[in-house]
C-alpha positions as CSV (number, residue, x, y, z in Angstrom):
1,X,48.7,-74.0,24.7
2,X,47.6,-73.0,21.3
3,X,44.1,-73.5,22.5
4,X,44.6,-71.2,25.3
5,X,46.2,-68.7,23.0
6,X,43.2,-68.9,20.7
7,X,40.8,-68.4,23.6
8,X,42.9,-65.5,24.8
9,X,43.0,-64.0,21.3
10,X,39.3,-64.4,20.8
11,X,38.5,-62.9,24.1
12,X,40.9,-60.0,23.4
13,X,39.3,-59.6,20.0
14,X,36.0,-59.5,21.7
15,X,37.3,-57.0,24.1
16,X,38.8,-55.0,21.3
17,X,35.5,-54.9,19.5
18,X,33.8,-53.9,22.6
19,X,36.4,-51.2,23.2
20,X,35.9,-50.0,19.7
21,X,32.2,-49.6,20.5
22,X,32.8,-47.8,23.8
23,X,34.4,-44.8,22.1
24,X,31.3,-44.4,20.0
25,X,29.1,-44.5,23.1
26,X,31.7,-42.3,24.8
27,X,31.5,-39.8,21.9
28,X,27.7,-39.5,22.1
29,X,27.8,-36.8,24.8
30,X,30.5,-35.0,22.8
31,X,28.3,-35.1,19.6
32,X,25.3,-33.9,21.6
33,X,27.3,-31.1,23.1
34,X,28.8,-30.2,19.7
35,X,25.3,-30.2,18.2
36,X,24.0,-28.0,21.0
37,X,26.9,-25.5,20.6
38,X,26.3,-25.5,16.9
39,X,22.6,-24.8,17.3
40,X,23.3,-22.0,19.8
41,X,25.8,-20.5,17.4
42,X,23.2,-20.6,14.5
43,X,20.5,-19.1,16.7
44,X,23.0,-16.4,17.9
45,X,24.0,-15.6,14.3
46,X,20.3,-15.3,13.2
47,X,19.6,-13.0,16.1
48,X,22.5,-10.8,15.3
49,X,21.6,-10.7,11.6
50,X,18.1,-9.8,12.5
51,X,19.3,-7.1,14.9
52,X,21.6,-5.7,12.2
53,X,18.9,-5.7,9.6
54,X,16.4,-3.9,11.8
55,X,17.7,-0.4,11.0
56,X,17.4,-1.1,7.3
57,X,13.9,-2.3,7.6
58,X,13.0,0.8,9.7
59,X,14.6,3.0,7.1
60,X,12.5,1.4,4.3
61,X,9.3,1.8,6.4
62,X,10.1,5.4,7.2
63,X,10.9,6.2,3.6
64,X,7.4,4.9,2.6
65,X,5.8,6.9,5.3
66,X,7.7,10.1,4.3
67,X,6.7,9.6,0.7
68,X,3.0,9.3,1.7
69,X,3.2,12.3,4.0
70,X,5.0,14.4,1.4
71,X,2.2,13.6,-1.1
72,X,-0.4,14.6,1.5
73,X,1.5,17.8,2.2
74,X,1.5,18.7,-1.5
75,X,-2.2,18.0,-1.7
76,X,-2.9,20.1,1.3
77,X,-0.8,23.0,0.0
78,X,-2.7,22.9,-3.3
79,X,-6.0,22.9,-1.5
80,X,-4.9,25.8,0.7
81,X,-3.9,27.8,-2.5
82,X,-7.3,27.2,-4.0
83,X,-9.1,28.2,-0.8
84,X,-7.0,31.4,-0.6
85,X,-8.0,32.2,-4.2
86,X,-11.7,31.6,-3.3
87,X,-11.4,33.8,-0.2
88,X,-9.9,36.6,-2.2
89,X,-12.6,36.3,-4.8
90,X,-15.3,36.4,-2.1
91,X,-13.9,39.6,-0.8
92,X,-15.1,41.3,-4.0
93,X,-18.7,41.9,-5.0
94,X,-18.3,40.0,-8.3
95,X,-17.0,37.0,-6.4
96,X,-19.9,37.1,-4.0
97,X,-22.4,37.2,-6.9
98,X,-20.8,34.2,-8.7
99,X,-20.8,32.2,-5.4
100,X,-24.5,33.1,-4.8
101,X,-25.5,32.1,-8.4
102,X,-23.6,28.8,-8.0
103,X,-25.8,28.1,-5.0
104,X,-29.0,28.9,-6.9
105,X,-29.7,32.5,-5.8
106,X,-31.3,34.9,-8.2
107,X,-31.5,38.7,-8.3
108,X,-34.8,40.4,-7.9
109,X,-36.9,40.2,-11.0
110,X,-35.0,37.2,-12.5
111,X,-36.7,34.0,-13.1
112,X,-35.2,30.5,-13.2
113,X,-35.2,29.0,-16.6
114,X,-35.6,25.2,-16.8
115,X,-34.9,23.6,-20.2
116,X,-36.4,20.2,-20.8
117,X,-35.0,18.0,-23.5
118,X,-36.8,15.4,-25.5
119,X,-35.4,12.0,-24.9
120,X,-36.9,10.3,-27.9
121,X,-34.3,9.3,-30.5
122,X,-34.0,11.6,-33.5
123,X,-32.7,10.6,-36.9
124,X,-29.6,12.4,-38.0
125,X,-31.4,14.4,-40.7
126,X,-33.9,15.7,-38.1
127,X,-31.4,16.2,-35.4
128,X,-30.0,19.6,-36.4
129,X,-33.3,21.2,-37.4
130,X,-35.3,20.1,-34.4
131,X,-32.6,21.0,-31.9
132,X,-32.1,24.4,-33.5
133,X,-35.9,25.0,-33.7
134,X,-36.3,24.1,-30.0
135,X,-33.3,26.3,-29.0
136,X,-34.6,29.2,-31.1
137,X,-38.1,28.8,-29.5
138,X,-36.6,28.8,-26.0
139,X,-34.5,31.9,-26.9
140,X,-37.4,33.8,-28.2
141,X,-39.5,33.0,-25.0
142,X,-36.6,34.3,-22.8
143,X,-36.1,37.4,-24.9
144,X,-39.9,38.1,-24.8
145,X,-40.5,38.2,-28.5
């Protein structure tokens, strides 16, 4: 009888071991389901955080654009002020003459004066004398003396 009891105990132990393994296999679908739910929860949280962060990102982008447009507006206002001043000066005869001279126009009887400089190096002792002499010669030729 003891032999039968040992055989029954061994078979029940084997069954018990098998039964212990069955819950592990039986838990596999639960673990997979829990993993899927957890992954879905993480994806949802990331999506919500991204959606909540979108206005802040837009605000930062818009702030940069506004700063650039503000700088451009200030530059345009400065340019408009300068152009208005130029327009006012061109409404007067003196302003017209200055603009014409800037473009290279001359009055009747005037001649264009072209000064050429010597590009050879000059020592310091000769620098002042030769430059002044050339300038004086040019001035005398203009004045007609």
